[in-house]
PASEBA-1860 file (N, C-alpha, C; in nm, 3 decimals):
! residues 131
1> XXXXXXXX> -0.816/-9.927/8.581/-0.836/-9.928/8.724/-0.806/-10.070/8.776 ~ -0.728/-10.077/8.883/-0.691/-10.205/8.945/-0.812/-10.259/9.021 ~ -0.836/-10.387/9.004/-0.948/-10.449/9.073/-0.919/-10.468/9.222 ~ -0.799/-10.507/9.258/-0.752/-10.509/9.396/-0.601/-10.520/9.394 ~ -0.537/-10.493/9.504/-0.391/-10.487/9.510/-0.329/-10.621/9.472 ~ -0.236/-10.619/9.378/-0.170/-10.740/9.330/-0.019/-10.722/9.336 ~ 0.052/-10.834/9.331/0.198/-10.831/9.333/0.251/-10.898/9.207 ~ 0.344/-10.828/9.142/0.410/-10.880/9.023/0.553/-10.917/9.058
9> XXXXXXXX> 0.596/-11.033/9.013/0.736/-11.073/9.024/0.800/-11.040/8.889 ~ 0.890/-10.943/8.890/0.960/-10.900/8.769/1.096/-10.968/8.766 ~ 1.123/-11.038/8.657/1.251/-11.108/8.642/1.323/-11.045/8.524 ~ 1.423/-10.966/8.555/1.492/-10.886/8.452/1.632/-10.856/8.501 ~ 1.732/-10.890/8.419/1.871/-10.867/8.460/1.920/-10.726/8.427 ~ 1.849/-10.653/8.343/1.886/-10.515/8.310/1.812/-10.421/8.406 ~ 1.888/-10.351/8.489/1.829/-10.269/8.594/1.735/-10.161/8.539 ~ 1.773/-10.097/8.429/1.689/-9.990/8.372/1.554/-10.046/8.328
17> XXXXXXXX> 1.556/-10.161/8.262/1.431/-10.225/8.217/1.345/-10.265/8.336 ~ 1.409/-10.318/8.441/1.334/-10.359/8.561/1.268/-10.239/8.627 ~ 1.343/-10.130/8.640/1.287/-10.009/8.703/1.171/-9.953/8.620 ~ 1.185/-9.956/8.488/1.077/-9.908/8.402/0.951/-9.991/8.424 ~ 0.965/-10.124/8.426/0.850/-10.211/8.449/0.790/-10.187/8.587 ~ 0.875/-10.174/8.689/0.824/-10.148/8.824/0.745/-10.019/8.829 ~ 0.794/-9.914/8.764/0.724/-9.785/8.763/0.589/-9.794/8.693 ~ 0.587/-9.862/8.580/0.461/-9.878/8.506/0.361/-9.957/8.589
25> XXXXXXXX> 0.405/-10.070/8.644/0.315/-10.154/8.722/0.268/-10.083/8.848 ~ 0.356/-10.005/8.909/0.317/-9.926/9.027/0.204/-9.830/8.992 ~ 0.210/-9.769/8.876/0.103/-9.677/8.833/-0.029/-9.751/8.814 ~ -0.021/-9.879/8.782/-0.141/-9.962/8.768/-0.184/-10.024/8.900 ~ -0.114/-9.991/9.009/-0.154/-10.037/9.140/-0.087/-10.166/9.187 ~ 0.013/-10.213/9.115/0.084/-10.334/9.154/0.197/-10.303/9.251 ~ 0.222/-10.396/9.341/0.347/-10.398/9.416/0.440/-10.487/9.335 ~ 0.572/-10.470/9.351/0.666/-10.548/9.272/0.772/-10.614/9.358
33> XXXXXXXX> 0.811/-10.732/9.315/0.929/-10.801/9.368/1.021/-10.815/9.247 ~ 1.150/-10.790/9.264/1.242/-10.795/9.150/1.349/-10.901/9.172 ~ 1.370/-10.984/9.071/1.479/-11.082/9.069/1.557/-11.061/8.940 ~ 1.685/-11.095/8.942/1.769/-11.072/8.824/1.793/-11.197/8.740 ~ 1.739/-11.311/8.782/1.752/-11.433/8.701/1.641/-11.531/8.737 ~ 1.624/-11.630/8.650/1.516/-11.726/8.667/1.531/-11.814/8.790 ~ 1.654/-11.847/8.825/1.676/-11.933/8.941/1.625/-11.868/9.069 ~ 1.665/-11.744/9.091/1.620/-11.670/9.209/1.468/-11.649/9.205
41> XXXXXXXX> 1.416/-11.623/9.085/1.271/-11.602/9.070/1.193/-11.727/9.108 ~ 1.238/-11.844/9.061/1.165/-11.966/9.093/1.171/-11.995/9.242 ~ 1.287/-11.972/9.304/1.299/-11.989/9.449/1.201/-11.896/9.521 ~ 1.190/-11.773/9.474/1.096/-11.677/9.533/0.953/-11.728/9.517 ~ 0.919/-11.778/9.400/0.784/-11.831/9.376/0.751/-11.948/9.468 ~ 0.846/-12.037/9.486/0.823/-12.154/9.571/0.799/-12.112/9.716 ~ 0.877/-12.013/9.762/0.865/-11.971/9.902/0.751/-11.873/9.925 ~ 0.710/-11.802/9.821/0.607/-11.698/9.839/0.499/-11.708/9.732
49> XXXXXXXX> 0.461/-11.830/9.692/0.368/-11.845/9.581/0.236/-11.774/9.603 ~ 0.190/-11.766/9.726/0.062/-11.701/9.751/0.072/-11.550/9.742 ~ 0.193/-11.496/9.751/0.212/-11.351/9.746/0.225/-11.298/9.604 ~ 0.255/-11.385/9.507/0.279/-11.340/9.369/0.157/-11.371/9.283 ~ 0.107/-11.267/9.214/-0.012/-11.281/9.131/0.019/-11.294/8.983 ~ 0.135/-11.242/8.941/0.175/-11.248/8.800/0.327/-11.246/8.792 ~ 0.380/-11.318/8.694/0.523/-11.323/8.668/0.549/-11.253/8.535 ~ 0.641/-11.157/8.536/0.680/-11.087/8.414/0.830/-11.108/8.399
57> XXXXXXXX> 0.870/-11.181/8.293/1.009/-11.224/8.283/1.071/-11.195/8.147 ~ 1.194/-11.147/8.154/1.279/-11.139/8.035/1.311/-11.282/7.993 ~ 1.359/-11.299/7.870/1.397/-11.432/7.822/1.546/-11.458/7.846 ~ 1.631/-11.365/7.801/1.775/-11.386/7.808/1.830/-11.328/7.938 ~ 1.876/-11.420/8.027/1.931/-11.381/8.157/2.037/-11.481/8.198 ~ 2.123/-11.443/8.292/2.223/-11.538/8.342/2.159/-11.642/8.435 ~ 2.231/-11.749/8.460/2.196/-11.857/8.553/2.078/-11.942/8.507 ~ 1.962/-11.882/8.483/1.847/-11.954/8.430/1.768/-11.855/8.346
65> XXXXXXXX> 1.745/-11.889/8.219/1.675/-11.795/8.132/1.523/-11.805/8.149 ~ 1.453/-11.717/8.080/1.308/-11.710/8.092/1.237/-11.833/8.038 ~ 1.294/-11.899/7.937/1.233/-12.021/7.883/1.233/-12.132/7.988 ~ 1.348/-12.150/8.053/1.358/-12.253/8.156/1.269/-12.219/8.275 ~ 1.265/-12.091/8.311/1.177/-12.048/8.420/1.031/-12.078/8.387 ~ 0.989/-12.044/8.266/0.851/-12.072/8.225/0.822/-12.221/8.233 ~ 0.914/-12.304/8.187/0.894/-12.449/8.194/0.877/-12.495/8.339 ~ 0.962/-12.445/8.430/0.950/-12.482/8.572/0.817/-12.436/8.631
73> XXXXXXXX> 0.778/-12.313/8.599/0.652/-12.258/8.650/0.535/-12.343/8.604 ~ 0.530/-12.376/8.475/0.419/-12.454/8.421/0.422/-12.600/8.465 ~ 0.539/-12.650/8.507/0.552/-12.790/8.549/0.525/-12.811/8.698 ~ 0.525/-12.703/8.775/0.510/-12.714/8.920/0.363/-12.711/8.962 ~ 0.327/-12.800/9.053/0.191/-12.800/9.107/0.159/-12.670/9.181 ~ 0.262/-12.601/9.229/0.242/-12.477/9.305/0.215/-12.356/9.216 ~ 0.268/-12.358/9.093/0.266/-12.236/9.011/0.212/-12.256/8.870 ~ 0.162/-12.374/8.836/0.122/-12.404/8.698/0.018/-12.307/8.641
81> XXXXXXXX> -0.063/-12.246/8.728/-0.169/-12.158/8.680/-0.139/-12.009/8.701 ~ -0.013/-11.976/8.728/0.028/-11.837/8.746/0.034/-11.767/8.610 ~ -0.031/-11.652/8.594/-0.018/-11.577/8.469/0.128/-11.534/8.449 ~ 0.176/-11.548/8.324/0.314/-11.515/8.290/0.314/-11.427/8.165 ~ 0.395/-11.321/8.170/0.422/-11.239/8.052/0.571/-11.249/8.025 ~ 0.607/-11.299/7.909/0.747/-11.306/7.868/0.781/-11.182/7.786 ~ 0.900/-11.129/7.808/0.944/-11.008/7.739/1.081/-11.035/7.678 ~ 1.097/-10.994/7.552/1.227/-11.014/7.489/1.256/-10.907/7.384
89> XXXXXXXX> 1.382/-10.869/7.380/1.430/-10.780/7.274/1.509/-10.859/7.171 ~ 1.529/-10.988/7.197/1.612/-11.070/7.109/1.525/-11.163/7.023 ~ 1.431/-11.234/7.087/1.342/-11.321/7.009/1.242/-11.235/6.932 ~ 1.211/-11.275/6.810/1.112/-11.199/6.734/0.971/-11.242/6.776 ~ 0.873/-11.170/6.724/0.734/-11.193/6.764/0.689/-11.337/6.737 ~ 0.732/-11.392/6.624/0.691/-11.529/6.591/0.750/-11.630/6.690 ~ 0.877/-11.612/6.727/0.940/-11.702/6.823/0.873/-11.691/6.960 ~ 0.843/-11.568/7.003/0.775/-11.548/7.132/0.636/-11.611/7.130
97> XXXXXXXX> 0.563/-11.591/7.022/0.429/-11.646/7.010/0.432/-11.798/7.014 ~ 0.526/-11.860/6.942/0.538/-12.006/6.942/0.572/-12.059/7.081 ~ 0.661/-11.989/7.151/0.697/-12.030/7.286/0.575/-12.028/7.378 ~ 0.498/-11.921/7.372/0.380/-11.908/7.458/0.273/-12.011/7.422 ~ 0.261/-12.044/7.293/0.161/-12.141/7.250/0.195/-12.283/7.294 ~ 0.319/-12.304/7.336/0.359/-12.435/7.388/0.296/-12.461/7.524 ~ 0.242/-12.356/7.585/0.183/-12.364/7.719/0.039/-12.314/7.710 ~ -0.025/-12.294/7.823/-0.163/-12.246/7.826/-0.167/-12.100/7.778
105> XXXXXXXX> -0.219/-12.079/7.657/-0.216/-11.944/7.600/-0.309/-11.846/7.671 ~ -0.400/-11.899/7.753/-0.484/-11.808/7.832/-0.403/-11.743/7.944 ~ -0.295/-11.811/7.987/-0.216/-11.763/8.100/-0.073/-11.725/8.063 ~ -0.034/-11.744/7.938/0.103/-11.719/7.896/0.103/-11.620/7.780 ~ 0.150/-11.499/7.807/0.147/-11.389/7.709/0.290/-11.343/7.680 ~ 0.307/-11.257/7.580/0.440/-11.207/7.547/0.434/-11.062/7.501 ~ 0.548/-10.996/7.517/0.567/-10.859/7.470/0.708/-10.847/7.415 ~ 0.724/-10.765/7.312/0.857/-10.734/7.261/0.911/-10.611/7.332
113> XXXXXXXX> 1.044/-10.605/7.345/1.108/-10.485/7.397/1.135/-10.391/7.281 ~ 1.125/-10.262/7.299/1.082/-10.198/7.423/0.932/-10.220/7.446 ~ 0.896/-10.233/7.572/0.757/-10.261/7.609/0.670/-10.141/7.575 ~ 0.561/-10.167/7.503/0.465/-10.062/7.471/0.357/-10.063/7.578 ~ 0.333/-9.946/7.638/0.239/-9.934/7.750/0.100/-9.986/7.716 ~ 0.050/-9.951/7.597/-0.086/-9.993/7.562/-0.096/-10.145/7.548 ~ 0.010/-10.209/7.499/0.007/-10.355/7.486/0.015/-10.422/7.623 ~ 0.099/-10.369/7.711/0.106/-10.423/7.847/-0.028/-10.407/7.916
121> XXXXXXXX> -0.087/-10.290/7.904/-0.216/-10.265/7.968/-0.323/-10.360/7.913 ~ -0.324/-10.380/7.782/-0.426/-10.468/7.725/-0.409/-10.613/7.772 ~ -0.286/-10.658/7.792/-0.264/-10.792/7.847/-0.312/-10.798/7.991 ~ -0.284/-10.695/8.070/-0.330/-10.693/8.209/-0.483/-10.692/8.218 ~ -0.548/-10.626/8.122/-0.694/-10.628/8.115/-0.741/-10.769/8.077 ~ -0.677/-10.827/7.977/-0.714/-10.962/7.931/-0.699/-11.065/8.043 ~ -0.597/-11.047/8.127/-0.575/-11.139/8.240/-0.658/-11.101/8.362 ~ -0.747/-11.002/8.348/-0.840/-10.958/8.452/-0.774/-10.889/8.572
129> XXX> -0.657/-10.828/8.549/-0.595/-10.748/8.656/-0.643/-10.603/8.651 ~ -0.681/-10.555/8.534/-0.729/-10.418/8.517/-0.861/-10.421/8.442 ~ -0.936/-10.311/8.455/-1.060/-10.297/8.377/-1.033/-10.213/8.255
END
């Protein structure tokens, strides 16, 4: 159950994956904003930081990848405390875990593709978006 209406910024260059995430998050009560690369996503965050409650980003994308986006988010005074979930079908679990541990592990989580619903839900519960 959603505690209150939240907005997720989904950063994914594969349309099918983005739609799947939007549908899942919609069922959990989230509204979604979709960007296809990290550059556009960071611009969106800067202009609408108060509207975005969580960032869910793929790693491998054109223009700016998820690693660079995560670095910018964690380095900015506006977004340093934004919860982030990184998703990848290319990096293995150990690489994803190490990347997230480079930042605040309470706010930086990861999932492997294909995204497993129960794992996504448990992260959303851990981040206090769901009960």
